[in-house]
N, C-alpha and C positions, 0 to 999 in steps of 0.2 A: 639357566644354569647348565653348564656342560658336564658331561659324564664320560669317563674313560674306563674301559674294561680291558682286562688282559685277554690275549688270544689263548684260549684254553683247549686242551684236547677234548675229544668227544667222550663224555661220560655216559654211563647207562642212565636211563630215565630214573629220576629221583623218586623216593617213596611218596613225596607229597605231590607228585603228578603235575609238574609244571607243563605249560603249553608254550609253543614257540613264540617268542617276542611279545609276550603279554606283560605289559608294564602297568596295567590298571586294575589288577585284581587284589583287593584287600585280603581275601582269603589266602591267596598264594603268598602274599607278603608275610602274613602271620605265620603260615606254615614254614616258611624259610627261617624266620626268627626262632620259632619254637624248635626247629631242627638242630639248633645249637645246643640244646640240652642233652645231657647224658654223661657218661664216664669216659675220660680221655687220658691218653698219654700225650703230653704237649712238648713240642720241640720249638724252642725260641732261638732265632737266628737273626743277628743284626750285623750289617757290614757297611762301613763307610766306603763309598765308591768314588767320590769326586772331592778333591780339595778345592775350596773356593777362596782361600786366603793365601797370599804369597808366602811360601815357606812352610805352610801347614803340612804336617805329616799325618797321614791316615792312621787311625788307631787300629789295634788288632781286632779281628772279628770277635763278636760276643756270641757264645752258644751256651744254652742251658736246657735242661729237661726237667719235666715235672709230671706228676699225676694229679689230676683234679677232676671234680665233677661240676656240672652246671645244672641248676634247677630253677624252675619258675617259682618266684615268691609272690608275684602279683600278676594278674591278667584281667584287664577290664575291657578287652576287645580292641580298643584303639590305643591301649597302653600295655606294655609287657615289660616286666622286670626280671632279669636273669642274674642269679647270684653264683659266683665262682667260689669253690672251696678246695684248697690244696690239701691233699692227704699223701704225705711222703712216708715211706716205711721200708725197712729191710726185714727179712724174715726173723731175725733175732733181736729186733729193737722195737720199742714202743713207737707207734705211728706219730708223726708230727703233723698237726692240723693247723692250718692258717686260713682265716677268713681272707679271701683274695678280693679281686675287683668285682664291681657290679656294673652291668650295662642295662640302661633303661631305654626302651624304644617307644616313641610317641608318634602316632599317625597325624599328619598335617599339623605340625607344631606351630604355635603362634610366636614362640620365642626360643632362643638358645642361651644356655648358661655358658658364657664364653670366657676363657682365660684371657687376662689382660696384662700379665706380668705382675711382678712385685706381690705375689701371693694374693692377687685380687681377681675375682670373677664378676662379670657384668652380664645382666640379662639383656639381650639384644633382640629386637623384633625380627621375625622372618617374613619376607615379602610374600604376598598371597600367591604369586606365580611360582615361587620357590617351594612353598609348602604344599601346593596341590599334588595329591597322590604321592607325597613324599613322607619319609620317616626321619625323625631325628634320633640319634643315638647319643645319650649322655652317659659318660663313664665316670664312676665314682671310685675313690681310692679305697684302700683296705680298711680305713677308719670311717668310710662313708662320707668323707668330705669331697667336694667337687674336684674333678680332674680336667675333663675336656668334653666337648660336644661337637657334633657335626650333623648336617642334614643332606639327604640324597634319596634317590629312588631305587627300588629293587628292579633289576632286570631279570626276567625269566625267559631263558632260552631252553629249548627242548632238552639240553644236556646239563644245564647248571642254573643256579640262581646266584646273583651277586648284587651287592649294595656298595656304592661308592660315595664317600662324603665329599663335601666341599673342603677347601683348604682352610685349616684353622690352627690357632695357637694351643699349646699345651705346656705344662711344666716339664722340667727335665725328668726322664725316666729314672726309676729307682736304681737301675744298673749303673747310672752315671752321676746322680746328684751328690753322692758322697765322695766322688773321685775327681770332679771337674769343676773349674770355675771360669773357663774360657768362653762359655756361651750361657744364655739365660732362658731361651725359649726354643722349643721344638715346633716348627711349622710343618704340619702333616696333612696328608690325605690318606684316609683309611679305606680299605676295601675288604669286605667279608664275602667269601665265596663258599657256598654249600657244596660239599662233595659227597660221593657215595659212601665214604667211610668216615665222615666227620665234617670239618670245615677248616678254612684257612683264613687267617687275618693277615693281610698284606698292608705294609706301611711304606709310604713315600715321604721321607723326612728330610727337612733342612734345618740346620742348627744356626740359630740367630744370636749374635752378640749385641746386646742392647747398649753396651758401653762404647762401641766404636762409632765414629761419624757415619751417618747414613744407615746405621744398623745393618751392617753387611752380614751375609751368611759366611760361615767358616767351612762348612762341609755338607755334603749330601750323603744320605744314608738310606739303605733299603732294609726293611724288616719283614721277615716271613715267620709267622707263628702257626704251626700246624697242629691241629687238634684231631687226633686219630682215635676212634672208638676202641675200647678194650673191654675185656670181660673177665680177666684173670687177676684183677687188683681188688683188695679189700678196702672199700670206702666206708665201712661201718663206723669208724671212729669219727669221720667227718659228719656223717648223718647224726650221730649222737651229740656232737658239739652243737650242731645247728638246732636240734631239739631243745637243748639246754639254754641257748643264748638267743634264739630267734626273737623273743619278746624285747630283749635289750636292743638289738639292732633295729627292730621296728620302731622303737621309741627314738632312736637316733635319726632314722629317716623322717619321722614325723617332725622332729626339731628342724631339720633342714627345710622341709615343706613349708612349715610355718614361717621360718625366717625369710625364705625367698618370696613368700607371698607378701611380706611386709616391706621389702626393700628391693631395689633394682641391682644392687651390687653388694658384695661381701668380701672382706679381707681378713686373712687368717694370720695369726702369729706362728712363726716357725716352732717356737717352744715357749713354755711358761714355767718359770722356776726350774729350768734345766730339763723339762720333760716335754716330749713331743706328743701330739694328739693321739697318734696310733698307739703309743705306749700307754697312755692314760686309759684309753678305751679298752685295749686288750687286757689291762690289769683289772678293769671293771668286769669284763667278761669272765675272768678267772674266778671271780667271786661266785659265779653261778656254776662253774665246772669243778669246783673243789670237792674233795671227798665229803666235806660238810658244807654244802652251799649256803650262802646267806639268803634270807628271804627275798623273793623276787621284787616285791614292792619297795624294799629298802634300797636295792640296787638301782631300780628304775628312777627312784627319787634323786639319785646322784647325777643323772644324765644331763639335765638342763644346766645346773650350775657348772658342771665340768666343761660343757661346750661353750657356755657363755664366756669362760675365761680365755678361750682361744679365738673368739670372734672379736676383732678389734672394734672398739666402740660399743660393744654389747654390754660390758660390765666393767666396773672400776678396776677389777683385777687385771684386765687385759692391758691396762696402761703400763704395767710392769713387764709385759711380754716383749720378747725380742722378735723383731720382724726378720732381720738378718737374711733377706731374700737373696742377696748375692753371695752368701756364704753358706752353701749347702742347705738352702731354705726349701728346696723342692722335695 
């Protein structure tokens, strides 16, 4: 497996004390992953750079900012799970809290949960030579359903640490899935670079149209998400939300663990009876954050039947669900 890293400026030695060109240290790999935890101002920047279809016009650059924190929700040594929570607020307004994406890191993975188009994910084996001393990163959506995964090795240079994935498929990003129908899959390489003041998520993306002969790409895009540590933002509302809902989201993760242990692939409905999965789960979470919350066990009892409705073939109700994958299904 080939790995490509950006040419970066010389940074000061990082707090986790990397040594030059050491790619075999599990402890240093773990320290780099754990260095992504903390409280951040996030700058999202995506720019189409090359038109790959005749007559295609590059879209306007996308830029957004947010404040979010990242915390460890599970650490088993060779497995680390990091949860992102958005907490947006103005001085005179109630903070807006959104459970954001999750990233799971597995050392020397045996398989990858890989997006296969048409709202389907397939578990594919990882060759022994690709898994050796490598980590997989599996990214889950805001509702804890699958999104994408990749595998690569951490590189530790005396001035930085970086992980670069293989090239893999993913669904359309949320910034585009409600606005575009001219492509269906993002083919991407991800790079995570740990910096002295946070970390950077770099993306090398190509947009693939599955409806055209030969499945041609329509455009190339570069994404740079910068996570800069901050100390002057109040994240207490996010921590309160997580205390109230952590048991619910744990039950959701357990559902996926069990389902993926039973089958090699899974396909999801875009919506059921006009409702999307994230809407249904966020509504369930609101039962625990209300002024008069419902009993936890009653809410947890709703998780499995709810998710079964969205997993195609899992329950009779899913037969009435709309796949609609080429119509804003991502």
